[in-house]
N, C-alpha and C positions, 0 to 999 in steps of 0.2 A: 450372441455364438451362432454361427453357422456352421454346422456339424454335418450337413448333405442326410443323405436317408439314414434313418438310425430305427433300429428294430424297437418295437414296445418294450419288450425284455430290457435290452441296454439302455431303455430312457430311463425305466423305472430302477434299475440298478444304481446307474449315475444319479438319480436324485435323491436317492438314500444317501449316497455318499457327499455330494456336494449341497445339498440342502435346495436350490433353486436352478435353472438351467433355462435357456430358449432356445427351441429346436425350428429349425425351418427346412421341411422336409422336402420342399419342392424347388426346384430352378427355376421355374418360369415365374413371368411377373404377375399373371392371374392367380396362381395358386400361392404366390407369395403374400399377395396382400390378402389371402382368404385365409390362409392356414398358420401365420406366423403368429406367436402366443408367447408371453412371459408366463413363466411357472412358478407357483406359489411357493413361500418360505416354509421351512419344516417338512414335516414329513407330507405335506401336500405336493399333488402334482398335476399340473393341467396339459394335459396332451392333446392337441387338435390335428393329428395327421388323418390323411384320408381314409386309411385300412384301419384306424384304431378309433375307436369311440373316446370320447372325455370322460376323465376318470378322477376319483378323489379319495386318495388313502389318509386313512387316519382320522376320517370323521365322524368315529363312533368312541372317539376317547372321551373320558372323563374330563369336565371341566376341573376340578379339583385337582387331577394327576397333572392338567395342563400348566395350570397355575404353578404348581410347586416344580415343575421341569423349568418353566419359563424365569422364574426367579434365580435359576441357577446363572453363575455369573459366566461360563462358556457357553450355556444354551442362549445367554441375553446377546453374547458379542455375537454368535452364529444368526442370531435372529436381525441383528442391526444390518451384518453382512449381506443378509438375505435380503433386507428391504434395500440396502444399497444396489444390489445386483439388479432387482426386481425394476426399480427407478431407472437404472441404466438401459435395462432391456426394452421398456417401455417408450423412452427417449428413441432408442434405435428404432424401434416399430413405427414410431409417428413420422420420423425423420423419411425412412423409407416407405410410407403411404405417401407422403407429400411429393418425393423425389418424381414417384411412378404417376403420381395426379397431373405433377407439371408437365413430365416428357409425354403422357395421353393427352393433355391441353396442346401442346404446342403442334404435336402431330396431325391435330384436327382445327384448321384456320376457322370455320364457322364457330366452333365452342369457344376458341380464343375471342373471338371479336366479341361474341355474346358478353363472355366474362369480361372482358375490358369495358363494355358498354355498363355491365350492370355495375362494376366496378367504381366509374365514373360517376355515375348516378347517385351511388351511395356517397361520395365523398361531396357531389354536391349540396346533398340532402343535408350532409352534418354539418358544412359550412354555413349553408344558408341558415340554419337551425342555430349555430353558434352565432351567426352575426346578430341574428334577430334577438336571442337571449342577452349576449352584450350591448346591444342597442337599448333594450328596454331598461336593464340596469344603469348604463352610464347616463340614460337619460333622465332616470330619478334618481342618480346619486349624483356625479359631478357636476352634468349639464345644468342640472337646476342650482346645487350650490353655489357652482362659479357665475351664474346669469343673476341670483341673489347677492351675492358678495359685490359684484361688477355694479350693481343697481346702488346698493347701498354706498358704497364708497364715492359714486358719481354724485348721489344725492347729498353726504355729505360735504363732499367738495363745493356743491352748488350753495348748498344752505350758510356753508362758511364765508363763500366769496359775498351771498346777500348780508351776512353779520358784520363782515368786513366792512361793507360800505358804510353802516350804521355806525359803528365803533370810529370808524375813519374820521367821521365831521369832528370828533374830538381833538384828534392828531390835526385836522387842519386848522383848528384855533390854537394849537401849539404852533405850528408852522407858521402862521399869519403874525402871531403878536411877536414872535420870535425874529422873524426875518424884519418887522418893522422895527424893532430896538435894536439890531445889529446893523443895521442900514441907518439907523439914527433919524428914519421916518417920525418914530416915535420917541423922542426924548424928554417932554415933559410929561409926567405923570398926571397931571393935571387938564391937559389938551382934551378934553371933552370930544371934540371935532373929529379927531384921529382916532380916539378910539371907537367912535362911532362909525368912522372910515373902514376900520378893521373889522368890527363885528358884523355889520348889516350886511355885507355880501355874503357872509357865513351863513347867517340864518337864513337868508334866502333860496341860499344852495342846497343846505343840509334841512330836510324836515325834522330829522331825528335829532339834531341838536336843541336842546331845552333849555340851560341856562350858562352862561359865563362869570363868573365872580373872578375879580381881578383885586389884590391887596400887596402893597409895597413893604420891602424889607428897607427901612429908613425913612418910611412915611407913614403917618397914622390916619389915613382915611384910605377908602378901598370903593371898588364899582362893584354893580350888579347888573347884567343884562338879562333880560326876561324876552319872552315872543308874547306879544300881547294882540287880541284880536278885537277887531271893531267892525261895524258894520259898514260894508260898502254901500256909498250913496247911490250908485247906479244900478244895484241890486241889493234892495232891503233884505232879501231873504237868505245873503250869503254874508260872510264874515271874510275879512283879508288881514292877514298878520302885518304887524308892525314891530319896530323894536322898541323895548321899554328900557332905556338906561336912566339907572338911579345911583345915586352917590351919598356917603354920608358926610360929605365937606359942608363947610358953612354956607357955600353959594350953589347949593346944589338949587334950591328955589328958583334963584334967579338966572342960572344956565340951564337947567334942564325943566321948569316947569314945576306944575303944582304936582305931578305925580313922579317928580325926579328925585325926591329926598329919602333915604333910605332908612328907615326905621328898625331894620331886623339888628342883629349881632353882627357886630362888625367881623370882617374877615377876617382878621389879625388874631379874632379872638375864638375861633373855629378849629377844629382837628386837624382840617385839611392842611391849612397854612402851616401849621408843624411840620406836617410830613413835607410839602413842597420847600420849604425854607431848609431842608435837609439835604436836598438835590444839589449835585455839583453843578454850577453855571459860570461861564466867563471862561477864566485860567483854571480853575478848578474840574472843568470836564474834560472830555477826552478831545485832543486837537484831530478833527476829521476834515477830508476834504468833501469836494462834489459829489464823487462816488461814495464814499461812505456814508453821507448824509440820507440817501436812499436805501440803505442796507438795513436789511432785516434784523441784523444785530445793533441796531442802533439802541433798541428797546432794551437791552441787558444793563445790567445793574452798571451802576456810573455813568448814566445818562441823565439828560437833564427833565425826564419826564417819567411817570409811573400810574399804573392804576392803582385806584382803592381796593384794597380789599373786600370784595365781598358788594352785591348790589344794594343799593336803599329803595326804601318805598317813597315814593314823591307824586302830589298833586298834578293831575292833566291840568296842560296850560288853560283849556278853555273855560276851565272854571275855578280859577283862581280869585281870589276877592276883588282884585282890579277889574275882572272882565264881569264877573257874575254878582250882582248887588241884588239879587231877588225879582220878585215881578209881585204887583199887586193884585188878589183878585178882586172879581166886581163885587163883593161884600166886605171889602176894604181890609180883608187879613192881609200879612204879607209872607208871601212863599220864599222861604231860604231856598238857594239852589244847592243841589247834592253836589257835593265832592268825590269826584272820581280820582283813585289813586292808581297808579300804575308803577312797574320798575324802572330802575335808571340806574345807570353807571356814571361812574366820573375819573377823570384823567387830571392829575395834578403836574403842573412844570413849573418851571424857574428859568427866566432870562436876565442877564445883567446887564446893564445900562453900558454902554463903552465909554472908558476914561473915569470909570467910577470908583475901580479898585475892587470892586465887588461889594461896595459899601451900599449900593442904591441896586435892587433889584425888584423884577415884577414876578411876582407868584400869582398864578391862575389856577381855577379849576374849571373844567368843561363838562357839562352832565349832559349825555345822552339817553333817550327815551328808548326802549329795545322792544316794547310792546308792537312795533310796527311789523315786527316779524309775523307775529299771529295774527294780527288783522290784515296782510296781504295774502294769507294762506301758504307761506313758505313754510310751516311749520306743521304742514297737514298734507297728510298721503295716505290715507285709508285705502285707496284702490289698490297701490301696490305692496305698502307695508304692511297690510293687514291689519284688522281691528286691534289686536293687542300691540301693533308697531308703535312708532312716537319718533320725532323728531325734538330735539331739544340743543339748547347752547347753557353751556356750563364753563366755569372759570377753573381755572387748575386745581382749585382745592375742591372740585366736586360740588360746587354751590350751584343750584339753577338759576340761571339770568332769564332766560325767555324760553317758552313753551306754549304748546297749543291752546291750552287753556291756563288761564290765568290761576285758576283755584289750586293748579299744581305747584305753584311756585310759594308759597306761604306754608307754614308749619306751625301749629300752635302745641306748645311744648305743655306736656302734662303735669299737673300740680299747679305750676307758677301761671299758666295762660297766656304767657309771652308770646308774640309771633315772631317769626324768622323765616327767612328763605330755606328752604327745603333743600336736602341734598339728594343728589341723584339715587342712592341706594334705599332711599326712606320712601320713593313712591310706590305706589300701589299695584306693582307689575313683578310678574315672575322673572322676568330678563333684568331689571333695575336692582332686585335684590342680591345678584352676583356680583355687581359692580364695586370696585375697591377705590379707595383714594390714588393708590398708585398707577391706577388704569389711564389717570390723566396728567400725568408726568413727562411721559415720551414727547419725545420733538417730532415724529411721523406717524405715518397713518398706521393704526391699530386694528387687526380684525379679532374679534372676539366670536365663541360660540358660547350660549348658554339658554337653558329649557327651549330648545329648538327655536331660538332667535338667533340670528347673526348680526352681531353689534358691530359698528365701524366708530372708533373714535378719531375725527382728525383735525389738527390744529387749523386754526385760520390764517389764510395766507395774509404777507405784508406785513410791513414795518409796525412793531408794534404790537402783533397780534396773539405775541405768545402765552398771554394770558387767559385766553379764550380757546374752547374747543367745542366742535359741533359733533353730536351723539345721534348714530342714527340705529334703530333697532327694525328688523324687517323679519315679518313671519316666511316659512316654508311655502305654506299652502299657496300664498297670493303668485307665486311664480311655477308653480305646476299647472301644464296646460290640461286639463281632465280630457280633451278629446284625445290627443297624443298617449296619455296614460291608457286610455280605454282601446285604444286601435292596436296599441302594443301588445297589452292584453290579450286582447282578442286573437292576435296573431300568435303569439306564445301560444295558447290554446290549441289553434288549428296545428300548428307546427309538432306540438308535443302528441296529437291524438295518436299518428302512426305507431310512436314508439312501442308503449304500453303493449298494443297489438302485436308489434315485432317479438316484442321479448317473450309474451305467452305463445305465440307460434313455435317459436323456437324451442322454450321449455316443454311444449306437447311433444315436439318432433326429437329432442334431447331424449323425453323420458321414454319415448316409443323406442328410439334406437337403443337405450339400456333394457327396455324389457326384451326386445329381440336377442340382444347380446348374452343376456342370463338365460333367455330359453335355449337361446343355441348352445351355451357353454355349460349346459346343467351338467354337472358331475356325478358320474356312478360310483358307488361304493365297491371297492375290493378290498379284499384281504387275502394274506397270505395260505394256502390250502394245506389243509392238516392231512397227516397220514390217513384218518379214518376217510375224509372227504374223497381223497385221490382213489382208496380201496372200493367206496361205492361207487365212483365214476367209473372205474375199470370195471367193476362187476355190472353195471349196468350196461355198458357196451357191449362185455361177453355175452350178456343174456340176447343183446339186439343181433349180436352177428350170428349168435347161435341157432337164433329162431331163423335169421337169412338161410342157415345151413340146412336145415330143417327142410325148409322150402325148397330149396334146389335140388334136395334128394327126392322128394316126392316128385318133382316134374322131371327129374330124368328116368324115374321107374314109369311113367305115364306116356314118355315121348313127346314127340313135336306133336301139337294139337293144331296148329294153325299155321299159315306163311307167316315168318318174320318170329315166329317164336322160340327159334333157336338162338338167336342172340341173347334173347332175354335169358334164357335156361342157362348160356352160358355165363352170362353176368351174374346171376345168381348165384351159380356154381363157385365163382372166382370169389362173391363176398362171401360166402359160406365157408370157404377154406380159410380166407381170411379169417374171421370169425373164430373158426375152429383153433387157427393158430394162435390166436390172441387169447381164447378162452386157456 
C-alpha cells in the first residue's frame, strides 16, 4: 500500500484498526529501497520512516494471554488475513527492489556487461558440471550394460553358429541318404558299395560325426558305420581315420572282411528304431518343394527327422575295442587301454524307397560328438565373461549338452548313485539357479538379468536347430574400464569442490545480511502514556522552563555583561516567559 507521507500517530492509529499495513514514505527510488517495510500482524507495528525510529507495540504481553486471544475464532481469522497481507506486501517489496535493480543495471552498461559475463560463466559451469555427472552416470549405467548385452548376444550367436556346424553333420547324413533313396541311387538295401559311397564323404567332411546306424522297415538286417583309426604308414606316429562298415547279414564276412560282422544288438531292437519308424515319410510326409526343403520349419513336427530327447554318454572313437587292444609291458603284463567317454547327441530319420508304397523304408540314426566345442575353446571366454561367466549349449528341456568343463555335464543323483546329464539350473553358479525350464521355450533371443549377471539365451541358427539353445552369462566387472571410471570420478570431485565453498560463502553472506537487518530493525517498546506519566512529564517541563525564567530575570537585573549578551538575554527571557506560561 503506497499511502505517501504518513505521520507516526496516524500510522499507529491505522495499525491498531487494520492490524498490518505497509508504508512507503518516500517518493524517490533510493529512499524507497531503503524505507519500504511490511508491518507485522496483530498489535505489532514496524515503521521505518526517516523521521521516526522503529517501534514495537504489545511486546510486553503475557504469553498465556496471547494464546487465549489467539484461540478466539475472529482473532484467528484476523491473524490469517494479516499473514496473507504481510506476504503480499513482502512480494510487492521484492518486486519493487528487483525492478529498481534492473533499471539501475540498464543505466550502467559496464555493470550490465559484467553481469552478463558472470551469468554466462555461471551457466557454463553448471552445464559442464551437469554433463560430467551425466557422463559418469551414463557410462557406469547404460553404456556398460549395453556393451555387456551386445557382447553376450554376439557371443551367443557365434557359439550357436559353431554348435550348429557340429549338429549339422547329423542333418547332412539325413540329406545324403534321403537324396540317394529318392533319386534311386540307393534302391537295394544290401548294396554295400552304395552305402560306403554315401557315408564315406560324410565322415571325411565332418569330424564331429561319430556313428551312423541304418535299419530297414521290411528287412531284417542293419548297418553300422563307425570311424576307425589306423597307423599311418608314412608317419608312424600319426593315425588316420577310416570308415568301418559293419552288418549283421549272413554275408558280412565275405563282403566286408574280418571286421565287417556286427555282433551288437540289431538296430531293429533298439529304442531309436521305434522312434524313427513313427516318423512320416514318402506320401505320409508333407509335400515340399526346393524352397521348402531348406526352410527352417522343415524340422517341425510332421517332418521325416527328429532329435532324440537328451544327450548320451558314448566312448571316444580312438579308444574303442577295435582300435585299442592294449599293449604289453617289458615284463610281459598286458596293459588295457583306458576308455574315455564323451557326450553325444543323435538324430533319427526315415526315408521311404520309391515304388514300395511305404512298405520298405530306411530308418537311420546319426550320432555326433559335441565335446569338440570345449576342446576348441569355443565355450571358454574368461577374459570378457568374468570368472563366474560361462558359455554352454543346452537342449529345449534345459539339459546341458556341452560346457567348458566336462565335469559340469554329469549329475549324480543322491541316494541311488545314478549318473545323468545335469540341467542348467543345477549348476553351482548363482546365475544358473535363477533359470527355469520356460526360459528355453522362446523362439527368439532372450535377455535375462540375475545376480549381477547378464544372461543371453539364443536359439541355434539353421534348419532343424530348434532343439538347442546357446546360453551365455557375462559378469559386469569385465566390461567396466577402471581407468575411465577413475578419470570420471576425479573429474566429478574437481568439478564439485567449488559448490560447497560457494554454498558456504552464500550462507555466511546471507547470515550477515540477516544480522544487519535485525540490528537495523530492532524495535523499541512503547506503550500508551497514562495520565500520571503525562502530569509528571508536564511538571518536569514546567520546572525546566521555570528555571530558565529565573535565569532570565537575573540577567535582566545585571544588564549586558559583554558584547553579544543581549541576544542571549532576549532568548532566555523568551524561554522564561514560555515556561511561565506553561507553568
